[in-house]
C-alpha positions as CSV (number, residue, x, y, z in Angstrom):
1,M,-15.3,3.6,-4.9
2,V,-13.8,1.5,-2.0
3,V,-12.2,-1.7,-3.1
4,E,-12.2,-3.9,0.0
5,R,-9.4,-6.4,-0.1
6,G,-8.9,-9.6,1.9
7,L,-12.6,-10.3,2.6
8,S,-12.3,-14.0,2.0
9,P,-9.7,-16.8,2.0
10,G,-9.7,-16.7,-1.8
11,D,-8.8,-13.0,-1.7
12,A,-6.3,-13.2,1.1
13,I,-3.6,-10.6,1.0
14,A,-0.1,-12.1,0.8
15,V,2.4,-10.6,3.2
16,T,5.9,-11.5,4.2
17,S,6.0,-10.3,7.9
18,F,3.7,-9.4,10.7
19,P,4.6,-5.7,10.6
20,Q,3.8,-5.7,6.8
21,Q,0.5,-7.3,7.7
22,L,-0.3,-4.5,10.2
23,L,0.8,-1.8,7.7
24,T,-1.5,-3.4,5.1
25,L,-4.4,-3.3,7.5
26,R,-3.6,0.3,8.3
27,V,-3.8,1.5,4.7
28,Q,-7.1,-0.3,4.0
29,R,-10.3,1.8,4.4
30,C,-13.9,1.2,5.3
31,P,-16.5,2.2,2.7
32,C,-17.3,5.2,5.0
33,G,-13.7,6.4,4.5
34,G,-12.6,5.6,8.1
35,R,-9.4,3.8,9.0
36,L,-9.5,0.2,10.1
37,G,-8.2,-0.8,13.5
38,L,-7.4,-4.3,14.7
39,G,-10.2,-6.1,16.6
40,V,-9.7,-8.8,19.1
41,D,-10.6,-11.9,17.1
42,Q,-7.6,-13.5,15.2
43,R,-7.2,-17.1,14.0
44,L,-4.9,-19.2,11.8
45,E,-6.2,-21.6,9.2
46,A,-4.4,-23.9,6.8
47,H,-5.8,-23.8,3.3
48,G,-4.0,-26.5,1.3
49,A,-0.3,-25.4,1.3
50,R,-1.2,-21.9,2.4
51,M,-1.3,-20.7,6.0
52,L,-3.9,-17.9,6.4
53,E,-4.7,-15.6,9.2
54,R,-8.1,-14.1,9.7
55,M,-8.2,-10.8,11.6
56,E,-11.3,-9.0,12.6
57,A,-11.0,-5.3,11.7
58,R,-13.2,-2.5,13.1
59,C,-13.7,0.9,11.4
60,V,-12.6,3.7,13.8
61,R,-15.2,6.0,12.3
62,C,-18.4,4.0,12.0
63,D,-17.6,0.9,14.1
64,R,-18.3,-1.5,11.2
65,M,-16.6,-4.9,11.7
66,R,-15.1,-6.8,8.8
67,P,-12.8,-9.8,8.3
68,M,-9.3,-9.3,6.9
69,W,-7.7,-12.4,5.5
70,F,-3.9,-12.5,5.1
71,D,-1.8,-15.2,3.4
72,I,1.1,-15.5,5.9
73,S,2.7,-18.6,4.3
74,A,5.9,-16.6,3.5
75,Y,6.6,-15.9,7.2
76,H,4.6,-18.4,9.3
77,D,7.0,-20.1,11.7
78,D,9.9,-17.9,10.5
79,P,11.5,-15.9,13.3
80,A,13.7,-14.0,10.9
81,A,10.7,-12.4,9.1
82,H,10.5,-9.4,11.5
83,G,14.1,-8.6,10.8
84,R,13.6,-8.6,7.1
85,F,10.8,-6.1,7.4
86,D,13.2,-3.9,9.5
87,E,15.6,-4.0,6.6
88,L,12.9,-2.8,4.2
89,V,12.0,0.1,6.6
90,Q,15.7,1.0,6.6
91,L,15.9,1.0,2.8
92,L,12.8,3.2,2.8
93,R,14.4,5.7,5.1
94,E,17.6,5.8,3.1
95,G,15.6,6.3,-0.1
96,V,13.5,9.1,1.4
97,A,16.7,10.8,2.7
98,L,18.2,10.6,-0.8
99,M,15.0,12.0,-2.3
100,D,15.2,14.9,0.1
101,Q,18.6,15.7,-1.2
102,G,17.4,15.5,-4.8
103,A,19.3,12.3,-5.5
104,F,16.3,10.5,-7.2
105,A,18.5,8.2,-9.3
106,A,20.4,7.1,-6.2
107,A,17.1,6.6,-4.3
108,R,15.4,4.5,-7.0
109,P,17.3,1.2,-6.4
110,R,16.3,1.2,-2.8
111,F,12.6,1.4,-3.6
112,E,13.1,-1.2,-6.4
113,E,14.6,-3.6,-3.8
114,I,11.7,-3.0,-1.4
115,V,9.0,-3.7,-3.9
116,A,10.9,-6.7,-5.3
117,R,11.1,-8.2,-1.7
118,E,7.6,-7.0,-0.6
119,P,5.3,-6.4,-3.5
120,S,2.5,-5.1,-1.3
121,F,4.5,-2.2,0.2
122,A,2.4,0.6,-1.4
123,P,4.4,3.6,0.0
124,A,7.6,2.2,-1.7
125,W,5.7,1.9,-5.0
126,A,4.6,5.5,-4.7
127,K,8.2,6.6,-3.9
128,L,9.5,4.5,-6.8
129,G,7.1,6.3,-9.1
130,I,8.3,9.7,-7.9
131,C,11.9,8.7,-8.6
132,A,10.9,7.4,-12.0
133,V,9.3,10.7,-12.9
134,A,12.3,12.6,-11.7
135,T,14.6,10.5,-13.8
136,D,12.3,10.6,-16.9
137,N,11.3,6.9,-16.8
138,L,7.6,7.6,-17.3
139,P,6.6,3.9,-18.1
140,L,8.1,2.8,-14.8
141,A,6.3,5.8,-13.1
142,R,3.0,4.7,-14.6
143,R,3.5,1.1,-13.5
144,A,4.5,2.2,-9.9
145,F,1.6,4.6,-9.5
146,T,-0.8,2.1,-10.9
147,T,0.4,-0.5,-8.4
148,A,0.3,1.9,-5.5
149,I,-3.3,2.8,-6.4
150,G,-4.2,-0.9,-6.8
151,L,-2.9,-1.6,-3.3
152,C,-4.3,1.5,-1.7
153,P,-7.2,2.8,-3.8
154,M,-8.3,5.2,-1.0
155,E,-5.0,7.0,-0.9
156,A,-5.6,10.5,-2.4
157,T,-1.9,11.2,-2.8
158,H,-1.4,8.2,-5.2
159,H,-4.2,9.4,-7.4
160,M,-2.8,13.0,-7.4
161,L,0.7,11.6,-8.4
162,M,-0.9,9.7,-11.3
163,S,-2.9,12.7,-12.3
164,R,0.3,14.8,-12.6
165,L,2.0,12.0,-14.6
166,L,-0.9,11.7,-17.0
167,E,-1.1,15.5,-17.4
168,R,2.6,15.4,-18.3
169,V,2.1,12.8,-21.0
170,G,-0.9,14.6,-22.5
171,E,-3.7,12.2,-21.2
172,T,-5.7,15.1,-19.8
173,D,-9.1,13.2,-19.5
174,R,-7.5,10.5,-17.4
175,A,-5.5,13.0,-15.5
176,R,-8.6,15.0,-14.6
177,W,-10.4,11.8,-13.5
178,H,-7.5,10.9,-11.1
179,R,-7.5,14.5,-9.8
180,E,-11.2,14.4,-9.1
181,V,-10.9,11.1,-7.3
182,A,-8.1,12.6,-5.2
183,E,-10.2,15.6,-4.3
184,A,-13.2,13.4,-3.5
185,L,-11.0,11.2,-1.3
186,D,-9.6,14.2,0.5
187,A,-13.2,15.1,1.4
188,L,-14.2,11.6,2.4
189,V,-11.3,9.9,4.0
190,D,-10.6,10.2,7.7
191,D,-7.0,10.9,8.1
192,D,-7.1,11.3,11.9
193,E,-4.8,8.8,13.6
194,A,-6.6,6.0,15.4
């Protein structure tokens, strides 16, 4: 069930800032369902034109160690990268505030901008999908939920959102599968903060 990403240089996860790198690490899971924490070993390696960072991650539940490879080419030696991530977080906050007011059409462009600028920002993909459902753009909702699941396959909420969408469009077998995955993940995944 667990799809471990970033295990090798060839599977390095592209990120555009160090905070995005830490967020990406945080949403990955160990096969036991536990959250990953940052270990002590980190190193940079040039691979052709790409700059990669290898981080050692440790499961907070079972203590298993594993490498996490990130492609940091987009922000390596760029002091403005952290500020760009702060801009994305501000857009996320604005979008969530608009959603809380029921203004899904107004919130949607904020999430679209986030995912255009940082394609690995899974929470923004999920929020974009919610806005798309609320504004009856079901193809966009499917694409957004599929992307969120691809980025964070151990996130039960993403599977439940997809289940509801598929139920709405009459794909009951696929909807049931995603609902069952969400329920299994709820039982497996450690949501205690590390």
